[in-house]
N, C-alpha and C positions, 0 to 999 in steps of 0.2 A: 384687558380681557375682552375678546370678541363678544359682541352683544348676543350672538347666537348661543353662548354658553349660559346666559341669564334668561330668566323667564320673561322679564319685562324689558321693553325697548323704550328708552327715554327720548322724547321728541320735543324740540322747541320750534315754534313758528314765529317768525318775525315778519310783520306786514306793515305797509305804509298807508293803507286806506281801508275803508269798511269792506269794499268788494274784495280786496286782496286778502283781508283777514278771513272772510268767508271761504275764499278759494283755498287759502293755506291750511286752515283748520280742517276742512273737509278732506283735502288731499292727504294730510297727515294721517287721518283715520283710515283712509282707503289703502294706503301703501305700507302701513305698519300694523303689527298685531294690536288688537283693540283693548289689551289689558289695562293700559294706562292712558289717560287723556293727555294730549299735548299741552305743554306749557306755552301760554300765549304772550306775545309782546307786540306792541305797536310802536313804530318808529316816529318819534316826535318830529314834526315838520309841518309843511304847508297844508297837507291833506289829512292831518291827524283827525280821526273821526271822533264825534261826540259820543257820549254814553248812549244816547238815543239811537244813533246810527249803528253802534255795535250791537245793541240789543235787538234791533230790527233784523239783523242778519240771521238770528235764530240758531246760530251754530253752537253756542255754549252758554251755560248759566254763569260761568266765571269770566269776568271781563279781563281781557289781556292787559298787561302792565305797560304803561307808556315809558319808553326809554329812548336815549340817544343811541347812535351806533356804537359809540365807545362803551356806554353802559351795558349794552348787550354783550359785547365782547368780554367785558369784565365778568358778567354773569356766567358765560361759557367757561371762562378760566376758573372762576371760583367754584363752580359746580364740579369741575374735575378735581379740584383740590380737596373737596369734601368727599370724594369718592362717588359722586353722583353725576358724573359727566354725561352730557347729551350724546346719544348714539346717532341721532338724525336731526339735522337742522333744515327746516323748510324756509327758504327765503322767498317770500311773496312780495317782491319789491320791483321797482323800475330797474332797468338794466344797469345804470350807473351805480346804484346802491348795491346791487348784487356783486358787481365787480369789486367795489370797495370792501364789502364784507368778506369776499373770497380772500382778498389780500390780508384783511385783518385776522381771519381765522388761520391763514398760513403763517402769519407773523407770530401768533400765539405760541406755535410750536408745541402743542400738547403731546403727551405720550401717545395718545391715540385720538386723532381728530374725528369729528363726526362726519357721517355721510351727508353731503350737501345736495339738496333737491331744490329745483326752481322750475319756473314755467310761466305761463301766461294765463290771465284770468278770463280771457274770452277770445273774440275774433281778433286775429292779428292782421291789421290792414295798413299799418304804417311802421316805418323804421324797422323793417324786418331784419335786414342785415346787421345794422348797428346794434339793435337790441339783442340779437342772438350772439353776436361776438362778445358783447359785454357780459353775457351770461355764461360764456364758455369757460370751463374750469370747474363748473359744478359736476358732481358725480352723476346726477340725473337731471336732464332737461326734458320735462314732460311736454309732449305734443298732444293737443286735445282731439286730434283726428288723424286718420291716415293721410289726408291732404296736407295737414301741417307737418307731420313727420317727414314726408317726402321733401317738403320745402326746407325744413330745418337741416336735414342731412345734406341737401344740395348746397346750402350756404356753407356749412362747415367743410365739406369736401372740396368745395370750390376755392377755398382759401388755404387748403392744405392742413386744416385742423381736424383733430379726431372727432368723428361723428358718433362714436359708440355711446356716449351719454344720452343721446336722443332716444326716448322711449315713447312709443305710441300709447296713449291712454284715452281719456275722455274728460270733459268738464265734470268736476266732482259734484256739482249741484243739480245735475239732471235727475229726473225721477218724477214721482207723483202719479196720480191716477190718469189713465188715458181720457181724452176729452169725450164727454157724453152729453149730447144736447138734452136740454130740459124743456118741457112744454112751458111756454110763457116766459122763458128767459131769452133775451137777445142782448148780449153785452159785447161792445167793442172796447178794447183797451189799447191806448196808444202808449208805447214804452218810450218815455222821453230819455234823452241823453244830455249830460251837462254841457258838452261842447260840440255837439253835432245836431244841427248846423251851428256855426259859430256866430254869425252876424245877427244883429237885432232884426233886420228886415226879414231874413229867412225864417227865424224862429217865430216872428209875428205872422208870417204867411202860413206856417203849419198850424198855428193856433186858430187862425181865422178859418182855415179849411176844416179843422176838427170841429169847431163850434158850428160851422155851416152844415157839416154832415149831421150833427145832432139835430139841427132844425129840420133838415130834410127827412129825418127818420125819428119822429117824436116817440115812437114805440120802442126805440132802441136805447139802452143805457150806454152812454159814451163816457169812458173814464180816462183821464189823463194821469197815468202812473208816473209819479215823480220819485227821483232818487234821494233828494235831500231838500231840507227846508232852507229858506233864505238865511245866510250866515254860516251854513254848513258847507263843507267841501267834500268832494269825492276824489276819485282818481284823477279826473280832469277838472280844470277850472270852469266855472259857470258864470259868465259875465251878465247874462240876460235871463234870469230865472223866469220860467213860465208863470209862476205864481204872481209876479208883478205885471207881466204883459197881459194877463187875463183880466186885470182890473179895467183895461181900456175897452173891453167888450161886454156886451149884454148877452151873457150866455143863457141858454134855455135851461129849464129845470132838470132835463135828462142828461146834462153835462156836469161832471164833477171831477175834482182833483182828489187823488187817493195816494196814500203812502203804504208802507207795509212790505212784508215778505213777498217777493215775486211769485213764489210757488203757491202761496195762498190766493193771490190775485188770479193766477191762471186757473185755479179751481173753478172759477165762475166766469171764465172768458170764453166767448164764442168766436171772436176774431181778434187776433193780435196784429197791430199795425206798428211799424217802426221805420226809421231810416236805416239803421244798421246795428241796433242794440243786440247784445248777446241773448237778450230775452227771446229773440226770434228762435234761437236754437233750443232754448228751454221749451218754448211752445211747440215747436216741430217735434221734439222728442215725445211729447204727449199727444201728438196728432191734433193739436189745436190749429184751426185754419189760420194762416199767417200771410201777411202782405208786407212787402218791402217797397217803400215809396221811391219813385223816380221823379217826383215833381221838381226837385231841385237839381236834377241831373243824376247820372250814374258816374260818380267821381271818386277818385282815391281819397280826396280830402273828407268825403262824407263816409267812406267805408262801405257804401252799398255795392261797390264793385266786387266785393267778396261774394255777393249773391248772384253774379252772372252765371247763368246755366242752371239756377235753382228752380226756375219756373215761378218764382215768387214776386218778380218785379212788376209793379203796377203803379197806378196813380190815383189821386183822390177822385178825379173825374169818373174813373171806372168803378171805384168803390161806391161812389154816390149812386151809381146805376145798379148796384147790387151784384157786381161782377167780382168774384173772389178767385184769386189764382190757385192753382193746384201744384204742389211741389213735385220736382223731378226725383224719382226714387233713387236713381244712380247717384245724383248729387248728394242726397241725404246720406247714403251709405258712406261716401267719401268723407263726409263731415262728422261721422260717428254718432249721428242721432237717428232715433227710430230704427235701430239696427235689429237684425233677426236674432243675434246672439244676446244672452242675458247681459244687462247693463253692468253688473258687478264684474263680469269677465273682462271688461275693458281695462281693468287695472291689474290683471294677472301679471303681465310683463313687468310692470313697474314694481310690484311686490317682489317678484322673483329677483329683479336686479338689486333692489335694496337688501334683500335677504342675503344674496351672494356677496355683496360688499361687506355686510356686517359680519359674515363668517370668515373673512380674510384675517390672518394674524395681524396685519397692519395695512392701512390704506396707502396708496401711492401719494406722492406729493401733489398739491394743487398745481395744475399746469394750464393756466388760462392762455387764450390766444393773444390778448392784448398784454404786452409786456413792455419794459423799457427799451427793448430791442425792436419789437414790431410796431410800436406806436409811441415813440418818444415825445412827439409833439402833442399827443392827445391824452394819454393815460395819466400823466401827472395832474392835469386839471380835473379829471374825473375823480381821482383819489382825494385831491385837496378839498373838493366841495363837501366831502363827508367827514372830514376831521376826526379820524379814528385813532387818535393818540391816547391809548389807555394808560400811558405813564403820566399824563397830566393830572393835576389834583382833581378829585371827584367833587363837583359842586355840591354844597350842602343844601338839601331840599328843605324848604320852609313854606309856611302859608303865604307869606308875602311873595316869594318867588313864584309860586303857583298862580297867584292873583295877577302878577305882572305878566307872566307868560300867557295866561288866557286873555288878558286885555290886549296884548300885542297881537295875538293870533286873531282875535276878533277885529282889530283895526285892519289887519292885512286882508281879511275876508271882505270887510266892508269896502276897502279900497278897490279890490278887484271888481266888486259888483256895482259900486256906485261912482267912485272917483274916476277909475280908469275909463269907463265909457264916456264920461263928460269930457275928459282931456282929449280922448280920441275925436270926439265931435268938434271940439274947438280947433284941433289940428286940421280938420277938413275945411274950415272956413276960408 
């Protein structure tokens, strides 16, 4: 039965990190009727978020359930058997996981499959072509701006794939009150990133400059906004946490480390500084003065090349002298931030496409670009990594299994942040 004939649209969100859970849950609400909250799942793996990280996203009072890919597919199958099948599935995952789940959903062969939605959690500055082709086959591939929509369609059309699923929208977590200066408040926030820059030397350099800026401006509050605590992981691996590097410095009293919801931090921010964090787009949408650093170069590996033409590129030397860049309004419009049209209208096209698909008597088969014919030397490896055999015996969950799993996950995280850097240094001797 088409979902359009029912009052409620049942939606499932599967994410593989805290930031993707935030993107997926908020996206689900913006593109479907708000009568029913989406059912949340997080994919068990390297970046599985902790309860603290999930709570910090602030998107739901109900924590998503941790599952494997095969367990999620069983849930989709069993929900349909109960007459409670999901109408929409939002895959907030890396490209390879999206392709594997597309295969898994197709192999289930339900009487009526769900509409599959996917996209990107922020600035797309690496692996554009491969990431998009791995996501091809979804019914809706959301682009966060006109700029991204044009790039996405160009990739699909350039390889002869259907570009109709690409729908221009916006980042679902923009919003908040416009920036309003307050007398006596002067707060600079540096939005840190787990893997940008990647090397210890470059991360230490940024930290020294940030602490130095705080010393130069004792009347300014300088906050280092961190994504995760040591031992936690996000979308990207963090080998050199700023929390550990800062111990080597004698920071002044007006310099602090902060955590929490970025929207709440921006409420009291007067200047947002970053290398290439998506937080820059959140700040720009609220007209918070924003600076994108060039100190380490303007490089694809850093992601700040995305801001070429924005008017925001600057350096610590200029910021130390009190020079704050001004954004280019044309660039802002192409990025879908601080637009003249109402923010909610940015999701109209996505809502319309999802509604049109739900109204069809039956959805067409999933037809991804990567198949055994187009990528016989690549696709099998992608699918094998995710082990989505739902016919295998379902493992029995127990307290011991949970303890062992958490211990193994903790050991992996400590290995990334402690053992791997030591081994790398030894290899350089």
